[in-house]
C-alpha positions, 0 to 999 in steps of 0.5 A: 291456636293461631292468631286469628282465633283469638281477639282482643276484648279489652286493654288495661287501664290501670290498676284496682287497688293493691291486689292485682286487680286491674281497671280495662276497659273493653272493646264490642264485648258487654261485661256479662259476655266477658263473665262468662270468660274462663281465660284470657291471652296476652301475647307477649314476645314469645308467644302467649301467655294465658290468665284465668280469670276469677273476677268480673266486676264494675261495668260495660265503661269501667271493667274491673278484671282479676287474673290468676297470677297476678296479685300485685299493683305492681303485676299490674302497671307491668301490663298497663296499654296491653291488650287483653285476648279471648279465644273467638269462640268463647265469645257471643256471636256477631251481630249482625255489621258487628267484625273483630277489630284485627278483621277490619285490617288489612282491609282495603278501603276505597270509595264506591266508585273505585278510588282507592285510599289505601288499607287499613293498619290500625284502628283506633278505638274510642269511648265514642266511635273507633278511627280507620288508620288507613295508609296509602301505596305512596305512603300517605296516612289517613283517617276514617271514623267507623261509624254509619254516615262514614261506612258504606260496606264492609266485605271481611272475605273480600277484604274491601269496606267502601266508604264516604268521605265527608269532601265527595259527598 
């Protein structure tokens, strides 16, 4: 399975208890959707590490996962800040105007007049809104809120995002 067939579904925040449960931040999934998954993946220097998902509890904003083989607080500490992935084929279908984070990375960002701001290098995930980090050809970094008021169009196949920055509205 290639990297493009997996997507980030959560980030490990911290241990929960002493037996290896993880408190995570979910990205774009409801807890009920996560409960349907059987396997999660962690990207390592040597490739993908798979983990059996044995328990899902908590709430959408405060999810707690238990992974097979992660059985101590110390083991969770080693995973702190790491992203957990799932196979896209195992995820529910995307709704209209929903996107996987990886699909946005590398997209060109421009306004409707054709001014190119650069390419998306990173997506900062936030509680209230996500933010696109865009690097221009001359090395200048800009940030654009990924909210309806700023985003006119997202064309994943064309690898292009059209924005309306507040300065030009």
